N, C-alpha and C positions, 0 to 999 in steps of 0.2 A: 170688026163691027161690034159694037157694044150690045150685049144682050142683058135684058133685065133679070135674067135667072142667074148671072154670074155672081152677084153678092150672095144669093142663097146657096149656090154651089160652094163658094168659098167657106161660108159658115158651117155647112155640113162637113167639108173636109176638115176644118179646124176642130169641130167636135169630135170627129172620128179620130184624129191625131191625138187629141187630149185623152180620149178613152183608151187608145192603144198605149199611151205613155203611162196612164194610171194602172192599166193591167200589168204592164212590165214592172212597175215600182211597187205594186201591191204584194206584200209578203204572203207566202203560202204556208209556211211552217213557222214554228217558234225560232228555229235557228235563223231563218231569213230576217225575223224581227231583231234578233241580236246583232247579226252581221250589219244590217242596214239601220241600226239605231244610232241615236245621237251620241256625241262624246260623253255627256254627263251619264247617260244610261250605261254606256260601256264601262266607265269608271266605277259606277256602283255595282255592276255585275262582277267586275274584276275583283273588287274588294270582297264581295260575298263568296266568290269562288275560293279566295284565300282563306276566309273564315271557315268555309266547308272543309277544306284540306286539313286545317289545324284542328278542327273539331273531331273529324274522324281519326286522326292520328291520336289525339288525347283518348278518345273512346277505346281504341284498341290497346293503347298503352296501359290504361287503368284496368281494363278487363284482364290483361295478363298479370298485372301486379296484384289485384285482389285475388285472382285465382291462385297465384303462388302463395300469397299470405293465407288463404283458406287451407291449402294443403299443409303448409308449415304449422298451422294452428291445430289441425287434426292430429299430426304427429306429436306435437308438444303435449297436448292433452292426454294422448295415449301413454306416453312416457311418464307423465306425472301420475296417472291412475295406477300404473304398475308399481310405482315406488311405495314402499312401506313407511319410509322416514324421509325427513327433509334431506338428510345427507344422500340417501339413495336417489332421490329426485335430482339433486344437484349433479351427481355423477351421470345419470341418465341423460340429462339435458345437455351436458358438455359434449356429447357425441352428436348432437343434432345440428343442422345447418343454422346459420344466423337468421334470426327472425325477430319480429317485435315482441313476441311472447317470451323468447329466449332472453332478450335484452332486458325486459322488465324484470324477469325472475333473477337474472345475474345481478342486476343493480340492487335488488332487495337483499339478496344473500350477501353480497359484498359489503353493503352498508351494515348489516347485522353482524357480520364478521368483524368489522372494525369496532363495533360497540362491544361485542363479546368474542374475542379472539378464541378459536378453538371450540366454540360452543356447539357447532354443528356435528361434531364427532360423537358417535354413540358412546365411546368410553370417556367422554368428557365429564369431569366432576360436576356435581350439582352446584350451581351458583344462584345467586339472586337474579330474578328476571329483570327485564328492562323497566325503567321508570316510566311514568306517564309522559314525561318529556320526551324521552328517547323513543317511546312508542309512536308518539305524535310526529317526531322527526322521520321515522321510518315511513310512516304513512305519506308524509309530504314528499319523500324521496320517490316513492313509488308513483305518486300522482304526477310528479314532474316528468318522470320517464314515460308515463303514459301519454301526457300532453305532447311530448317531443315526438313520440311514435305516431300519434294521431295527426300532428301537423305534417309529418313527413309523407304520410299516406294521402293527405288532402292536397298535396301539391298538383296543380293542374285543374282541379275542380273549379276554381275561381274563373278560369278561362272558359270552361264550359258554360258556367252561368252567364258570363259577360257576352259570349257569342249568342247564347239563346236569347238574351235580352235585347241586344243591339241589332241583330240581323233583321228582324221585322221592321225596326225603325228605318234602317237603311233602305230596305225595299219600299217602304212607304215614301221615303224621300225621293227615291227614283221615280216612283209613280207620280208624285206631284210635279216633279220637273217635267216628266214626259207629257202630262196633261196640259201643263202651261205651254209647252211647245206646240201641241196639237191645236190649242185655241189660238195661238199666235199664227199658226199656218192657215187656220180658217179666216182670220182677219186679213191676212195678206192676200189670199186668193179670193175672198169673198164668196166662197162656196160652202154651203151647208149640206152638200150631198153626203149621205152616209158612207158612200164608197170613199170619199176623201177624208172622212173623219175617223172611221173605224181602225185603219192601220195605226194612226198615232195613238189612239186610246189603248189599243191591244199592245203596242210596244211599251206603253207606260205601265200597264198591269203586269207585264212579265217580271219586273224587278220585285214586286210584292210576292208573286209566286215563288221566285227564287229565294227571297228573304225567308219565307215561311219554311221552304224545304231545307234550308240551312238551320234554322232555329229549332225545329221539331226534334231531330235526332239529338241535338246538343242538350235540350231540356230533358228529354227522356234519359240520356246517359248521366246527366247531372243528378237527377233524382234518384236513379238506381244506384249510383256509386256513393251517394250520401248515405243511403240506407245501409249499404254494405259497411261503410265506415263506422256508422253508429253500431252495427252489430259487432264489429271488431273491437270497438271501444268498450262496449258492454262486457264482452268477454275478458278483456284485460282488467277491467275494474272488478269483475267478479273474481278473477284469479288473485288480484292483489288482496282482496278481503280473505280469500281462502288461504293465502300465504301467511297472513297474520294469525289466522285462526289455527293453522297447523303448528305455528310457533307456540301458541298458547296450549294447544293440546299436548305438545311434547314438553311443556314446562319450561320453555325458554323465554317467556315474556311474563 
C-alpha cells in the first residue's frame, strides 16, 4: 500500500547516505589529502619531493666542502705566518694537503720561477726585478687561478638557487590546478556546501605549503654558502696581493 511518507523517507535516506559517503571521503590529515589527491597534485608533489632531496644533499655536501676549505685555509695561513722568507713559505706549503690556497700559491711561485729561475733561493745572486709587463702577467696568472678555484667551489650553488626559485612556483601551479578541480566538482554536483568544497581547496593548498617548505632551506643554504664563497675569494685575493708584496719586499720584483 502506498504511503505518502515514502518519498520523504527516501529523501532522508538519500541525504543520510550522501552524508556518510562525504564523511568517509573527507580527509582527516594532510597525508589523507596527499593519498586521495588528484593525479596532477601527486605529480607536482613528487617533483617537489625530488627537489627537496637534491636540495638537502647539496646543502650537506657544500657544508662539508666549505668546512674542509676553512680548515685548510687556517693551516695554510699559519704556515705562511711562520715563514721568514718566500722560500721558507714554499717549503712549508709543500707539506700541506691540497687546497685552493695552496694551488694559488704554487701557481704564483711556479710562474715566478719560470720568469726568474732560481730567484727564490736565499743565496741567489741579485738580479734585476720583474718588468711591469712580467708583473702584470704574474698578477693575471694569480687572478686566473683564483677564478678557477672560485668556480670549483661554486659548483652546486646554481642548483640551490634554481630550486629555491622554482619550488614556490610549482606549488602555486599545483594549487591553481587543485582549485580548478574543486570548482569543477562544485559545478558537477551543484552543491556549494562548505563540507563539499573544503577538502578540494585544502588539497589544492597543500602543494603551496610543500613548495615553500622546499624553497626556504634552499634559499637559506644558497645565501649562506655564497657569503662563505665570497669570504674565501677575499682571502685568496688578499693573499695574492701579499704574495706580490713579499716579492717586492725581498727585492725580487
